[in-house]
Each structure stands twice: as C-alpha cells, then as structure tokens.
TINUFI-76935 format. One line per 4 residues: number of its first residue (from 1); their letters; for each residue z, y, x of C-alpha. Coordinates in nm, 4 decimals. Each point is the difference from the previous one (the first is absolute). Layout:
BEGIN
NUM	A	Z:Y:X  ... $
//
This chain:
BEGIN
1	MIKT	9.2526:9.6927:8.8964  -0.3119:-0.1048:0.1055  -0.2013:0.2657:-0.1153  0.2151:0.2351:0.1944 $
5	YHNI	-0.0672:-0.1597:0.3144  -0.3385:-0.0032:-0.0613  -0.0113:0.3554:-0.0397  0.2103:0.0440:0.3393 $
9	IVIF	-0.2722:-0.2141:0.1841  -0.2890:0.2129:-0.1746  0.1406:0.3294:0.0867  0.1023:-0.0873:0.3539 $
13	TMLL	-0.3513:-0.1247:0.0603  -0.1648:0.3355:-0.1252  0.2726:0.1798:0.2349  -0.1011:-0.1806:0.2828 $
17	AVPL	-0.3937:0.0089:-0.0586  -0.1118:0.3144:0.1494  0.1990:-0.0105:0.3366  -0.1182:-0.3796:0.0414 $
21	TAQE	-0.3849:0.0868:-0.0728  0.0615:0.2592:0.2701  0.1965:-0.1844:0.2623  -0.1963:-0.0140:0.3161 $
25	TKEE	-0.0770:-0.3510:0.1751  -0.0442:0.1174:0.3373  0.2904:-0.0628:0.2769  0.0965:0.3096:0.1895 $
29	VRET	0.1642:-0.0762:0.3843  0.3493:0.1852:-0.0266  0.1785:0.1455:0.3066  0.3482:0.0276:0.0405 $
33	ITVV	0.1441:0.3115:0.1259  0.3522:0.1296:0.0839  0.0768:0.3398:-0.1155  0.3092:0.2173:0.0877 $
37	KSYN	0.0754:0.1844:-0.3344  0.2382:0.2676:-0.0871  0.3313:-0.1029:-0.1680  -0.0931:0.0729:-0.3636 $
41	PEIE	-0.2673:-0.2546:-0.1507  0.0227:0.1711:-0.3322  -0.1944:0.2861:0.1171  -0.2863:-0.2420:0.1822 $
45	PTKK	-0.2548:-0.1546:-0.1433  0.0736:-0.3793:-0.0363  -0.2664:-0.2401:0.1307  -0.0356:-0.3635:-0.0093 $
49	QALI	0.2118:-0.2054:0.2568  -0.0869:-0.3517:0.0865  0.2967:-0.2352:-0.1442  0.0472:-0.1986:0.3011 $
53	PKKP	0.0290:0.1722:0.3857  0.0165:-0.1427:0.3112  0.3109:-0.1936:0.0640  0.2615:0.2585:0.1347 $
57	NFEK	0.1558:0.0022:0.3482  0.3590:-0.0041:-0.1053  0.0811:0.1188:0.3560  -0.2251:0.3239:0.0078 $
61	KSSA	0.1573:0.3084:-0.1697  -0.1964:0.1886:-0.2720  0.0249:0.1183:-0.3253  0.2191:-0.2080:-0.2572 $
65	NLSY	0.1132:0.0205:-0.3944  0.3570:0.0117:-0.0550  0.1552:-0.0717:-0.3545  0.3218:-0.0563:-0.1156 $
69	KIAT	0.1051:-0.1436:-0.3572  0.3390:0.1076:-0.0937  0.1163:-0.2762:-0.2728  0.1167:0.2184:-0.3020 $
73	FPVL	-0.1495:-0.1910:-0.2521  0.0466:-0.0126:-0.3207  0.1799:0.3455:-0.0045  -0.2229:0.1817:0.2441 $
77	DVHI	-0.2985:-0.0353:0.2362  -0.0064:0.1863:0.3099  -0.2799:0.0591:0.1619  -0.0089:0.1060:0.3697 $
81	PKFE	-0.3810:0.1407:0.1186  -0.1946:-0.2129:0.2644  -0.1087:0.2150:0.2933  -0.1617:-0.0664:0.3293 $
85	APYL	0.1007:0.0864:0.3693  -0.0568:-0.1975:0.3240  0.3403:-0.0173:0.0741  0.1061:-0.2459:-0.2851 $
89	QWIS	-0.2132:-0.2654:0.1479  0.3177:-0.1948:0.0826  0.0757:-0.0020:-0.3519  -0.3598:-0.1354:-0.1041 $
93	PMED	0.0834:-0.4022:-0.0149  0.2132:0.1306:-0.3600  -0.3006:0.0677:-0.1607  -0.3324:-0.1483:0.2260 $
97	IYSS	-0.2032:-0.2128:-0.2261  -0.0112:-0.2351:0.2598  0.3475:-0.0564:0.0732  0.2664:-0.2281:-0.1826 $
101	IIRL	0.3426:0.0799:-0.0760  0.3130:-0.1426:-0.1166  0.2788:0.2584:-0.1387  0.3288:-0.0777:-0.1390 $
105	SAGN	0.2652:0.2617:-0.1026  0.3399:-0.0237:-0.2052  0.2555:0.2475:-0.1072  0.2672:0.1107:-0.2288 $
109	NSSL	-0.0750:-0.0226:-0.3882  -0.0787:-0.3400:0.1064  -0.3505:0.0958:0.0928  -0.2554:-0.2243:0.1638 $
113	NFDL	-0.3461:0.0394:0.1227  -0.2353:-0.2415:0.1596  -0.3678:0.0732:0.1085  -0.2799:-0.2508:0.1618 $
117	SHHQ	-0.2975:0.1441:0.0765  -0.2977:-0.1915:0.1712  -0.3326:0.1683:0.1158  -0.2515:-0.2444:0.1893 $
121	YISS	-0.3317:0.1384:0.1548  -0.2519:-0.2809:-0.0240  -0.3043:0.1829:0.0934  -0.2061:0.3341:-0.0227 $
125	KFNY	-0.1017:-0.1089:-0.3397  0.3385:-0.1322:-0.1658  0.3735:0.0667:0.0158  0.2708:-0.1276:-0.2358 $
129	SLQA	0.3534:0.0865:-0.0515  0.2854:-0.1700:-0.1885  0.3000:0.1930:-0.1459  0.3431:-0.0782:-0.1568 $
133	SYDY	0.3365:0.1775:-0.0716  0.2947:-0.0180:-0.2275  0.2335:0.2843:-0.0528  0.3510:-0.0594:-0.1793 $
137	LKGS	0.2637:0.2439:-0.1016  0.3097:-0.0071:-0.2148  0.3003:0.2215:-0.0486  0.2706:0.0715:-0.2359 $
141	LTDY	0.0723:0.3328:-0.1547  0.3254:0.1316:-0.2135  -0.0251:-0.0086:-0.3550  -0.2985:-0.2105:-0.0235 $
145	VYGP	0.0463:-0.3304:-0.1052  -0.3460:-0.1491:0.1943  -0.0377:0.0603:0.3570  -0.3150:0.1221:0.0708 $
149	LNNN	-0.2411:-0.2629:0.1498  -0.3424:-0.0322:0.0842  -0.2034:-0.2068:0.2383  -0.3451:-0.0118:0.0854 $
153	MFLG	-0.2545:-0.2584:0.1886  -0.3451:0.0332:0.0789  -0.2662:-0.1872:0.1525  -0.3300:0.1135:0.1040 $
157	STMG	-0.3372:-0.0938:0.2003  -0.2836:0.2125:0.1262  -0.3301:-0.1046:0.1146  -0.2425:0.2480:0.1887 $
161	FSSK	-0.3593:-0.0878:0.1129  -0.2946:0.2192:0.1030  -0.3691:-0.0454:0.0454  -0.3088:0.2400:0.0943 $
165	KGDG	-0.0186:0.0638:-0.4064  0.3670:0.0909:-0.0269  0.3530:-0.0925:0.0134  0.2612:-0.0833:-0.2616 $
169	SLRL	0.3308:-0.1514:-0.0692  0.1491:-0.2492:-0.2321  0.3710:0.0306:-0.0909  0.2433:-0.2402:-0.2205 $
173	KYEN	0.3049:0.0961:-0.0898  0.3313:-0.1073:-0.2201  0.3095:0.1590:-0.0502  0.3246:-0.0855:-0.1793 $
177	QQFN	0.2334:0.2865:-0.1060  0.3394:-0.0422:-0.1667  0.2133:0.2985:-0.1226  0.3142:0.0162:-0.1677 $
181	YYGR	0.0823:0.2110:-0.3246  0.3158:0.1375:0.1136  0.0008:0.3308:-0.1239  0.2231:-0.0125:-0.3236 $
185	PILL	0.3533:-0.1710:-0.0594  -0.0048:-0.2882:-0.2397  0.1052:0.0527:-0.3195  0.3205:-0.1892:-0.1007 $
189	GLDL	0.0144:-0.2674:-0.2235  -0.3825:-0.0608:0.0354  -0.1091:-0.3574:0.0778  -0.2119:-0.0507:0.3104 $
193	MNKS	-0.0902:-0.3823:-0.0090  -0.3411:-0.0713:0.0404  -0.0890:0.3455:0.1144  -0.0870:0.1654:0.3221 $
197	VKQR	0.0655:0.3519:0.1547  -0.3031:-0.0718:0.2550  -0.3384:0.0661:0.0064  -0.2866:-0.1760:0.2437 $
201	YSRA	-0.3298:0.0900:0.0707  -0.2782:-0.2298:0.1522  -0.2775:0.1376:0.1262  -0.3278:-0.1230:0.1674 $
205	GVDF	-0.3094:0.1641:0.0995  -0.3326:-0.0103:0.2052  -0.1698:0.2846:0.1457  -0.3568:-0.0167:0.1259 $
209	EYNF	-0.1641:0.3003:0.2197  -0.3354:0.0093:0.1287  -0.1639:0.2916:0.2245  -0.3581:-0.0104:0.0563 $
213	NTGV	-0.1623:0.1360:0.3056  -0.3420:0.0859:-0.1366  -0.1452:0.0886:-0.3019  0.1182:0.2581:-0.2766 $
217	IEDI	0.2962:-0.2469:-0.1149  0.2965:0.1018:0.1529  0.2738:-0.2248:-0.0772  0.0798:-0.2443:-0.2858 $
221	HMNL	0.3797:-0.0783:-0.0959  0.1428:-0.2460:-0.2512  0.3333:-0.0458:-0.0987  0.1783:-0.2634:-0.1987 $
225	NTIS	0.3791:0.0055:-0.1120  0.2127:-0.1798:-0.2418  0.3803:0.0876:-0.0759  0.2577:-0.2356:-0.1940 $
229	DLTK	0.3746:0.0293:-0.0963  0.2860:-0.1931:-0.1245  -0.0915:0.0896:-0.3225  -0.3771:-0.1397:-0.0223 $
233	SNEL	-0.1179:0.3434:0.0118  -0.3511:-0.0432:0.1965  -0.2796:0.2056:0.1486  -0.3462:-0.0413:0.1547 $
237	SFKV	-0.2064:0.2887:0.1369  -0.3106:-0.0077:0.1802  -0.1879:0.3323:0.1855  -0.3334:0.0067:0.1612 $
241	ATTS	-0.0802:0.3173:0.2025  -0.3254:0.1362:0.1997  -0.1281:0.2746:0.1659  -0.3499:0.0903:0.0768 $
245	EFKL	-0.1755:0.2795:0.1784  -0.3952:0.0894:0.0111  -0.1995:0.2986:0.0328  -0.1475:0.1867:-0.3022 $
249	AERL	-0.2388:0.2533:0.0548  0.1468:0.0798:0.3219  0.3088:-0.0010:-0.0972  0.3329:-0.2808:0.0387 $
253	LRIE	0.0667:-0.1812:-0.3672  0.3236:-0.1713:-0.0012  0.0538:-0.2575:-0.2665  0.3469:-0.1387:-0.0693 $
257	GFID	0.0216:-0.2881:-0.2535  0.3212:-0.1717:-0.1405  0.0909:-0.3100:-0.2678  0.3285:-0.0384:-0.1089 $
261	YING	0.1421:-0.2797:-0.2020  0.3669:-0.0752:-0.1279  0.1121:-0.2447:-0.2357  0.3755:-0.0446:-0.0629 $
265	GFEN	0.2629:-0.0623:-0.2502  0.3942:0.0010:-0.0699  0.1994:-0.2414:-0.1875  0.2462:0.2430:-0.1522 $
269	APLS	-0.0611:0.3413:-0.2111  0.1189:0.3175:0.1197  0.3660:0.0656:-0.0699  -0.0651:0.2961:-0.2209 $
273	EMEN	-0.1178:-0.2773:-0.2626  0.2741:-0.1710:-0.2523  -0.1835:-0.3249:0.0584  -0.1244:-0.2048:0.3267 $
277	SKPD	-0.3345:-0.0861:-0.1413  -0.2130:-0.0935:0.3089  -0.2448:0.2889:0.0743  -0.3757:-0.0597:0.0049 $
281	PYQF	-0.1301:-0.0118:0.3361  -0.1834:0.2975:0.1466  -0.3385:-0.0022:0.1946  -0.1852:0.2836:0.1727 $
285	VEVE	-0.3611:-0.0370:0.1282  -0.1100:0.3548:0.1939  -0.3216:0.0342:0.1730  -0.0629:0.3618:0.2064 $
289	MMPQ	-0.2299:0.1546:0.2121  0.0148:0.3212:0.1711  -0.3365:0.1605:0.1486  0.0342:0.2720:0.2511 $
293	LEFK	-0.2374:0.1871:0.1528  0.0513:0.1895:0.3458  -0.0925:0.3492:0.0716  0.0324:0.2098:0.3209 $
297	KDQL	-0.0140:0.3572:0.1132  0.1559:0.0939:0.3159  0.3593:-0.0527:-0.0096  0.0313:-0.1500:-0.3274 $
301	NLMV	-0.0209:-0.3376:-0.1024  -0.0577:-0.0788:-0.3816  -0.0259:-0.3192:-0.1996  -0.0562:0.0266:-0.3629 $
305	GVDV	-0.0121:-0.2411:-0.2455  0.1515:-0.1600:-0.3460  0.2379:-0.2737:-0.0538  -0.1539:-0.2409:-0.2863 $
309	NYLS	0.2490:-0.2225:-0.1785  -0.0464:-0.2980:-0.2289  0.3153:-0.1433:-0.1585  0.0633:-0.2595:-0.2299 $
313	QKNS	0.3608:-0.0822:-0.1337  0.0901:-0.3363:-0.2260  0.0310:0.1111:-0.3514  -0.1323:0.3662:0.0670 $
317	DVSI	-0.3377:0.1623:0.0039  -0.2246:0.0422:0.3566  0.0213:0.3336:0.1141  -0.2352:0.1541:0.2378 $
321	NVYP	0.1760:0.2929:0.2113  -0.1800:0.2130:0.2599  0.1980:0.2394:0.2377  -0.0783:0.2166:0.3057 $
325	AIDA	-0.0264:-0.1016:0.3497  -0.0058:0.3003:0.2244  0.1069:-0.0081:0.3678  -0.0327:0.3187:0.2416 $
329	IYNL	0.0991:0.0567:0.3558  -0.0681:0.3293:0.1622  0.0797:0.0137:0.3984  0.1552:0.3374:0.0826 $
333	SKEV	-0.0194:-0.1326:0.3712  0.0394:-0.3160:0.1943  0.3945:0.0293:-0.0644  0.0179:0.1488:-0.3559 $
337	LLKG	-0.1664:-0.1483:-0.3274  0.0193:0.0727:-0.3801  -0.0311:-0.3166:-0.2143  -0.0452:0.0125:-0.4189 $
341	SLSG	-0.0718:-0.2665:-0.2296  -0.0563:-0.0184:-0.3950  0.0428:-0.3553:-0.1419  0.1112:-0.2631:-0.2408 $
345	NTKL	0.0378:-0.3292:-0.0736  0.0865:-0.2806:-0.2648  0.2893:-0.2130:0.1466  0.0964:-0.3389:-0.1298 $
349	NSFS	0.3829:-0.0061:0.0138  0.1204:-0.3745:0.0755  0.3369:-0.2122:-0.0264  -0.0287:-0.0775:0.3899 $
353	SLTL	-0.0398:0.3546:0.1093  0.2671:0.1610:-0.2424  0.2238:-0.2680:0.1165  -0.0587:0.0994:0.3782 $
357	QNPY	0.1243:0.3540:-0.0565  0.3072:-0.1084:-0.2164  0.0846:-0.3679:0.0058  0.2486:0.0707:-0.2838 $
361	LSPT	-0.2344:0.0156:-0.2525  0.0412:-0.2327:-0.2978  -0.2790:-0.2963:-0.0656  -0.0465:0.2059:-0.3707 $
365	LEMR	-0.2325:0.2488:0.1038  -0.2987:0.1793:-0.2112  -0.3292:0.0221:0.2305  -0.2264:0.2766:-0.0215 $
369	PSFA	-0.2882:0.1719:0.2160  0.0706:0.3555:0.1661  -0.2390:0.2508:0.0114  0.0129:0.2665:0.2735 $
373	LFDL	-0.2045:0.2677:-0.2162  -0.0263:0.2284:0.3255  0.1559:0.0468:0.2956  -0.0952:0.3339:0.2095 $
377	DLGL	0.1462:-0.0070:0.3409  -0.0266:0.2489:0.2991  0.1455:-0.0392:0.3384  -0.0357:0.1171:0.3914 $
381	QANS	-0.0041:-0.2040:0.2889  0.0598:0.1138:0.3576  0.0756:-0.1766:0.3262  0.0219:0.0963:0.3759 $
385	GKFL	-0.0560:-0.3348:0.1671  0.3046:-0.2008:-0.0083  0.2280:0.2592:0.0436  0.0331:0.1203:-0.3772 $
389	SLDL	-0.1497:-0.1026:-0.3551  0.0528:0.1834:-0.3074  -0.1122:-0.0843:-0.3561  0.0544:0.2491:-0.2985 $
393	NTSI	-0.1270:-0.1223:-0.3524  0.0318:0.0990:-0.3492  -0.1169:-0.1746:-0.3173  -0.0212:0.0146:-0.3778 $
397	SRVK	-0.0628:-0.2616:-0.2332  0.0279:-0.1779:-0.3000  0.0412:-0.3403:-0.1179  -0.0110:-0.1601:-0.3017 $
401	NQPL	0.2276:-0.3109:-0.0866  0.1588:0.0173:0.3151  0.2607:-0.2720:0.0151  0.3820:0.1528:0.0570 $
405	MMLN	0.2715:-0.2495:0.0548  0.3281:0.0577:-0.2388  0.2853:-0.2109:-0.0507  -0.0211:-0.2949:-0.2739 $
409	YKNY	0.1310:0.0231:-0.3341  0.3365:-0.1224:-0.0839  -0.0869:-0.2796:-0.2652  0.3140:-0.1499:-0.1412 $
413	FRND	-0.2011:-0.1669:-0.3071  -0.2621:-0.2081:0.2161  0.0784:-0.3817:0.0344  -0.2203:-0.0617:0.3208 $
417	SGPY	0.0108:-0.3768:0.1517  -0.0993:-0.0655:0.3443  0.0806:0.1578:0.3234  -0.0365:0.3593:-0.1186 $
421	LNEN	0.3206:0.1830:-0.0303  -0.0307:0.2456:-0.2762  0.2384:0.2212:-0.0941  0.2028:0.0031:0.3435 $
425	LNSF	-0.2864:0.0253:0.2037  -0.0414:0.3185:0.1676  -0.3852:-0.0249:0.0129  -0.2887:0.2736:-0.0315 $
429	HIVY	-0.2728:0.0244:-0.1896  -0.3140:0.2342:-0.0372  -0.0628:0.2947:-0.2300  -0.3521:0.1397:0.0405 $
433	DQVD	-0.0618:0.3938:-0.0271  -0.2547:0.2562:0.0784  0.1603:0.1611:0.3339  -0.1450:0.3388:0.1594 $
437	EVNI	0.0994:0.0140:0.3433  0.0079:0.2866:0.2752  0.0741:-0.0828:0.3158  0.0288:0.1791:0.3741 $
441	SGTL	0.0436:-0.2164:0.2945  0.0241:0.0267:0.3559  0.0207:-0.2151:0.2990  0.0341:0.1281:0.3828 $
445	LIRP	0.0242:-0.2439:0.3102  0.0628:0.1614:0.3233  0.0237:-0.1891:0.3341  0.1602:0.2004:0.2723 $
449	ADQL	-0.0396:-0.2593:0.2555  -0.1297:-0.3746:0.0461  0.3184:-0.0999:-0.0321  0.0967:0.1709:-0.3273 $
453	SLKT	-0.1688:-0.0061:-0.3701  0.1229:0.2171:-0.2795  -0.1202:0.0025:-0.3444  0.1246:0.1522:-0.3414 $
457	GISY	-0.1176:0.0621:-0.3466  0.0922:0.1419:-0.3328  -0.1922:-0.0529:-0.3513  0.0897:0.2300:-0.2977 $
461	SKYR	-0.1382:-0.1280:-0.3459  0.0757:0.1911:-0.3494  -0.0753:-0.2071:-0.2933  -0.0898:0.0337:-0.3664 $
465	TLNE	-0.0004:-0.2461:-0.2640  -0.1556:-0.0386:-0.3287  0.2284:-0.1954:-0.2149  0.3069:-0.1241:0.2221 $
469	EEAW	0.2620:0.2503:0.0797  -0.0058:-0.0556:0.3909  -0.2147:-0.2004:0.2358  0.2294:-0.2624:0.0315 $
473	NLPN	0.1437:-0.1288:0.3506  -0.2661:0.2302:0.1659  0.1758:0.2371:0.2501  -0.1405:0.3757:0.0560 $
477	IKAF	0.0868:0.0453:0.3565  -0.0733:-0.3135:0.2850  0.0579:0.0842:0.3701  0.0478:-0.2232:0.3355 $
481	GAIN	0.0379:0.0719:0.3719  -0.0865:-0.2810:0.2583  0.0632:-0.0295:0.3564  -0.1616:-0.2095:0.2738 $
485	AKLA	0.0811:0.0249:0.3127  0.0068:-0.1883:0.3336  0.3851:0.0418:0.1420  -0.0611:-0.1900:0.3283 $
489	DRWM	-0.2033:-0.2597:0.1931  0.0443:-0.2480:-0.2448  0.1979:0.1570:-0.2687  -0.1888:0.1028:-0.3265 $
493	LSSQ	0.1671:0.2217:-0.3161  -0.1820:0.0240:-0.3635  0.1892:0.1602:-0.2746  -0.0702:0.1441:-0.3184 $
497	LNYI	0.1652:0.2580:-0.2623  -0.0630:-0.0447:-0.3859  0.0631:0.2119:-0.2623  -0.0509:-0.0259:-0.3507 $
501	GARK	0.0611:0.2328:-0.2676  0.1582:-0.0040:-0.3368  -0.1531:-0.2400:-0.2524  0.0859:-0.0493:-0.3751 $
505	DREI	0.0186:-0.3114:-0.2178  0.0782:-0.0782:-0.3837  0.2244:-0.2938:-0.1256  -0.1159:-0.0767:-0.3502 $
509	TVVQ	0.1959:-0.2773:-0.2578  -0.1696:-0.1648:-0.2682  0.1603:0.0709:-0.3278  -0.0868:-0.2334:-0.3055 $
513	FIMP	-0.1705:0.1597:-0.2765  -0.0605:0.2719:0.1931  -0.3972:0.0986:0.1162  -0.0200:-0.0380:0.3669 $
517	GEYP	-0.0860:0.3960:0.0491  0.3499:0.0609:-0.1612  0.2043:-0.2118:0.2340  0.2952:0.1761:0.1604 $
521	SVTR	-0.0571:0.0540:0.3524  0.1733:0.1738:0.3298  -0.1879:0.1515:0.2892  0.1247:-0.0951:0.3305 $
525	DLEA	-0.0221:0.2013:0.3285  -0.0435:-0.1850:0.2904  0.0875:0.2416:0.3243  -0.1887:0.0523:0.2934 $
529	FVNL	0.0937:-0.1442:0.3168  -0.0743:-0.0443:0.3609  -0.0705:-0.3255:0.1915  -0.0198:-0.0265:0.3642 $
533	DATL	-0.1241:-0.3429:0.1937  -0.0547:-0.0343:0.3601  -0.0938:-0.2720:0.2764  0.1046:-0.0086:0.3427 $
537	HYQY	-0.2742:-0.2376:0.1847  0.0720:-0.1399:0.3779  -0.2935:-0.1922:0.1397  0.2093:-0.2470:0.2226 $
541	SDQW	-0.3399:-0.1534:0.1548  -0.3646:-0.0900:-0.1147  0.1523:-0.2600:-0.1869  0.3350:0.1168:-0.1178 $
545	SFEL	0.1052:0.3066:-0.2137  0.3141:0.0891:-0.2066  0.0246:0.2394:-0.2570  0.3087:0.1499:-0.1804 $
549	KAKN	-0.1116:0.1379:-0.3965  0.2308:0.2059:-0.2206  -0.0899:0.0781:-0.3740  0.1602:0.2739:-0.1480 $
553	LTNN	0.2262:0.0925:0.2653  0.1433:0.2771:-0.2498  0.1751:-0.2869:-0.1747  -0.1000:0.1920:-0.3196 $
557	QYQM	-0.0219:-0.2363:-0.3081  -0.2521:0.1915:-0.1700  -0.2380:-0.1106:-0.2831  -0.3713:-0.0553:0.0170 $
561	WYNY	-0.0038:-0.1106:-0.3754  0.3058:0.0298:-0.2143  0.2596:-0.2310:0.0272  -0.1000:-0.1571:0.2955 $
565	PDLG	0.1929:0.1644:0.3130  -0.0713:-0.0963:0.3595  0.1913:-0.2011:0.1708  0.1055:0.2609:0.2697 $
569	ATIT	-0.0487:-0.0097:0.3831  -0.1728:-0.3506:0.1363  -0.0094:-0.0650:0.3361  -0.1922:-0.2688:0.1649 $
573	LGAQ	-0.0403:-0.1489:0.3610  -0.3401:-0.1861:0.0907  -0.1902:-0.1620:0.2763  -0.3573:-0.0593:0.0359 $
577	YRFD	-0.2195:-0.2181:0.2303  -0.3438:0.0132:0.0614  -0.1838:-0.3279:0.0982  -0.3983:-0.0674:0.0673 $
581	L	-0.1321:-0.3299:-0.0651 $
//
C-alpha cells in the first residue's frame, strides 16, 4: 500500500513538472468588461470569468438564470434547461447566489420536501453558502408487500475566495439516502427476522477548485468522496485534474492531466456464487495525460493529440493505453458550425457512481474499469440569436467492459446473515460486455417570444453486444419536450414530457449442481412509457413565492427498473420565503 501511494506522488509530480516550471511569475492587471452575447453559449468561445462579481442590485432588472428541479428520483431524473432573459429578473431570488431561501412543500403519497439555503457576501474576496434539504416519499402499491419508501437528507457548505492570482472554491457535502427494495412480494413461509428490506447510503465528499488568472496552468480540481451502506460496503475515491496551456512553436499546446484512485470492498459475494465467501477488495490507480496541439486555418480550428493512460489494478497486471484525442470545429458562418471528434478513454467504474444511476443495486458487485476504445462524433450547431438553436449529432463508439444493469440472481441456496436479504430481494447486479453503439440525436430550442421558451430533443441508439443477448436496461429511444412560459405578470409555468423506450432485462435462478452459464432464465420486457411533470410558480412578493408541482401527471405506474413501478401522480404544494442577512 505504501509503495502504491509513493508511485502516485511521483507520477503526479512528473505530471505537473513541465507546467509548473513554465508558470509565469509576473502579475497582470485585469479589467472586467460586461459583454452582451447571443443566447447559445456552446457556439462561442468560453473565457475565464471572475468567481465573485460585484454584489448585485436586486431592484435593477437584468438577465437572470432560472432552473427548476422536479423531484422524480429514484424513478427518473428530469432536467429543464437553464435560459436567460430580462423578464425573469422577478424570479431571480430563487437562484441568485447572494439570496437565502426557506422552502417547504407537501402533498399526496406522504411526500414532504424541505430546503434551506443561505448565501452570504462578505467582500469582493470572500463569500460562503450553507445548504440543507430533506425529501421524503412513501406510498403503497397493489400486489406489492412492501410499500415503496425513500428519503434523502443533504447537508453542504461552500466557500468562495478570490485574489489577484486567481479564484477558487471549497465545498463540503454529506448525504444520507434510504431506499426500500419493494419490488417483489415476499415468498410465503420465509422467516424475515433479523433481515432488512432497506438500503441506506451515506455519502461524504470534498471538492476543491482553483482557477489561475496568470501563468500556463489554467486550473486545478481535487475531489474526495466516500460511500458506505448498511451491509458494511465501503469505498474511497480521490481524483485530481489540471489543465495547462502555453505556446509551442507559435501554436497553442493544451495539456490535461488526471489522477484517479478508487479503493473499496463488499462483505457479501455476488448471488451467482453458491457460498457467501467474502470477496477480495478492489483497488484502481489511473494516471492520465492528454496533450493537444492547436491548428488554425481560416474557419477551421483543429486540436490534435493523444490520451495516454496508465492503469494499475489490484491482483492484475499494469496496463498502458493510448487513445486518439482529436477535436475539430469548422465555422460555416457566424450562426452555423460543424464539429467533430475522435477520442477514447479509460473509465474507473465505482460503487458510488453506479448506485447514483440505480439505487437498487445489490452491494455484491464485481468492479471493473471500462475502456472506450473509440468514439467518433460528428455534429452540427446552428443558432439565430436567442430565437432558434439547433444541435444535430451522430456518433459511433465501442466500449470494452461496459457495465450493464441486470436483475440479480434468485439464489435459494445461500444462507446470508445480516441486513442483506438474498433470494427475496429484488435487486440488480452488473454484467460487463463489449458494447458497440450507433447514436443519432437532435435538440431544438425555439423562443418565439421573451415570455416563452420551447425545447425538444430525441435520441436513437442501436446497440450490438459481444457476449450478452441484449444491452440490458438500455433504451433505444429517448425523447423529451419542455416548455417554460411566463403566463402573467407574476406567474411562471415549467413543464417537461419525457419518453423512454422499451428495454429488456433477464431473470436468472441459481440451481444447485448446475454451472452458472446454464442457470434457467427468463427475459423480461419493460414497456416504453411517457412521463409528464409540471411546475406552476407564483411570485407573490420579493420575499414570498408559492409553487404547485406535479410529478407523473399521466398517473402511469411505469417501470424504470423491472418490478419497481412508479407510485403514480404526486401533487405537492409549497411555499418559499427569501431572506437576506
């Protein structure tokens, strides 16, 4: 273990050696200039912005950001895009970094939500924020013994600081999530004493980010995360990323560097095993460097480079992987551009990231890294000011060891102890396979008036697997449509319609004296579904506002995961108070 940490420190020192020796020491006087831009920020080059602007004047009407988060987890996360317009200034206290809010909402299905957020501007060089939230949802379903239940508590704090040399932020966060494995009825005659049907995740993390105003090092990011659960599963991950830019033979050389470390383990063996012998812990160390050299000619901007990756796995050989790293942008006009890329990478899959995708994963996973051998991406972007924005994209990729989520084995021969419920727990595990994907997608944003924004998008994917019969739980089609509208002087409506295509899963039963590959299985179909969410917001005064939120207005008990139907329509009414200290 000591040798591993020593290798990490040595490699990271070499990674930063060139940029640090080339770092400029002179200070530069910077002047902040406010520029009015067209709507689509993706088409325009990004520039460094000061972390802490001047304290805003809430009485002055100016552009503001509005973002709604409709609570649909754990079934489906809904995203309504941010947009800017002067008429939204009246709603800016919801999201402004210097306002503080208290929000409380409740509704059917025993739903309850509480949010507290406090932001304090100390000076032009320092500010801080505190956040706390609690979400609770409980309801019952016909033919399911355990009523679905989940609750989530979050605590966080952020400190922002700035100086002539740069600006940065430090964030601390803690989250406690509880889920109920309610997906399958209990078998008759089974003694459930001393066994739990719930899972609880405790997550903690530290994020640090610093952006330099001078020198070749653009920024540095550090992230430390931990997770544990009821079954004594645990995982620690640490990541460092840097970006550097400097001139080389009159060309821009951009270097991105990464170090990623993951260490974890489980108390229980996968349910495909007859005996519950404790598996070996897993450990990954990844060091990555991606240099890219810029070439410009007329309307073409080309970045050419390689992605060199060093990977060390516990009880496995060290490997070095080299991927292409090519990005190109061609400006057909001021409004239209073509873009393309050819890339690859190594991704360290973690228990923490996978449970964020599916909270019903069993704590008995086999952890492996994934290798994106290539990803060829071609696209077109077009916009006409703030009225229209179009994005078309097509890609072809191949990923080795891509994790696919699949129903866990029915194992009636295991005699597990502790909180993990085995044969009657409707949980999921991970199977790894090489997956080829062809994807075609498009999004369209239309703003016919300042008071109305419409956005729609669709994505179609075709998968080919090497060993598995299906790309389990991956839909071929996904689509959405979103509306943001100002209905009257103080009324705002946000709504989103989502479509998720059909998926397939497989149910396998462990049979004694039969090899795992020959276990009997049944393919399960998950039907496509439509989900409609909406929020109606009323701004009563500068301090008080009220919201009516509806989740799953179609009242469809669809299944995002097999045997986990949604509760149906959930209506909540909430109030929000803004205060300043």
